[in-house]
N, C-alpha and C positions, 0 to 999 in steps of 0.2 A: 389521724396522725396527732402528736402533742406539740405545744409550741416552744421556740427556741429556746436553751437554755438563757443564754444572755444572745439579745437582738445584734444582729450583725454591724449597727453601727454604736452596740457599745463594747465591743471586744475590746481594742485597744483599753479604754478607759478599765473595764473590768479586771483585764492583768496587771495592771498599772497598780489599781487597789489590792491585788490578791498579793502580786510581788512585795508592796509595801508591808503587809501583813504578814510574809512570810520569812523574818527576821526574830527572834529570838528575845534580842535585848528591845526590840520597839512592841513585843506585845509584853513585855516584863513592865515596860513605860505606861503602856495604857494600860496594863492591870494596877498600877499605883495610885494612877487617874480615876479610874474608874471607881477604888476604895476610898480614894480621900478627896478629889476634887480636885480643885485648883491648886496648882504647886508651881512650885519653882522650880530652874534649872539646879540651882544648888541643893532643894530639899529630893527632887529626885537623885540625884547623886548620892545623896545620905541613902535614899532608902534600897536603892540598887546596889549600889557600891561599885558602879562604872564609873570612868574618867569623866571628866566635867567633859571636854572636847564630844569624845563619842556621844552621850548623851546629848548634846546639843542637836552635834551632826543628825542625829537619828530624830530629834520632836522636829528639825527645820523639815527634812522629809515628808513628816505625815503632816506636817503644818503647811506647805506646800500642795500637798494632795488632800485637803479639805478634811482633813481626820480631825486635827487638833486646831484650836483658836488661839491666839496670841494677845498676848497686852504687857505693855511698858510701863513700868511704875517705877521712877526713879532709875535704879541701878539695876532692878531686878526687872525679869521677864518671866511671865505667868502662861503657862500652857493650861488647857482644862480639854475636855473632851469634846470636839464638834460637829460628829455623826452619828444620829441618833439610834444608826441600823449596827453600829458595830456591837453592843452588847447584844443581840439578837441573833448575829453571826456568828457569835461564839459561841452563845450558852447553845445554837443548832452543830456546831463542829463540835463541842468538847460534850455534847449528851450524845452524839455518834460515836466518838471514842469513847464511852462508857460503854455504850451497849457492844460496841463489840470486844473491850475487855472481858465481859462478864458471859459471853458466848465461848 
């Protein structure tokens, strides 16, 4: 018999993590942070074209979940990816999507 896909005591945490990653805007913000490293809210607004309030809301959610770290310097808040599993997870999912497209 196989092991559990997700241990029972981690189901809620895993569901929350997948829920956070289920929003297109958040994935777009993560793409920018992956490509460019640490960025301010203003830089992310400029890079994505999304409104400042929307970007701030999504960044806050990801930071609370532990996906991002943030630091304040003067008037600016800087964000960067804080979860080393994100790139591996995205690569696995996108690799599978590519395989399906080729089938």
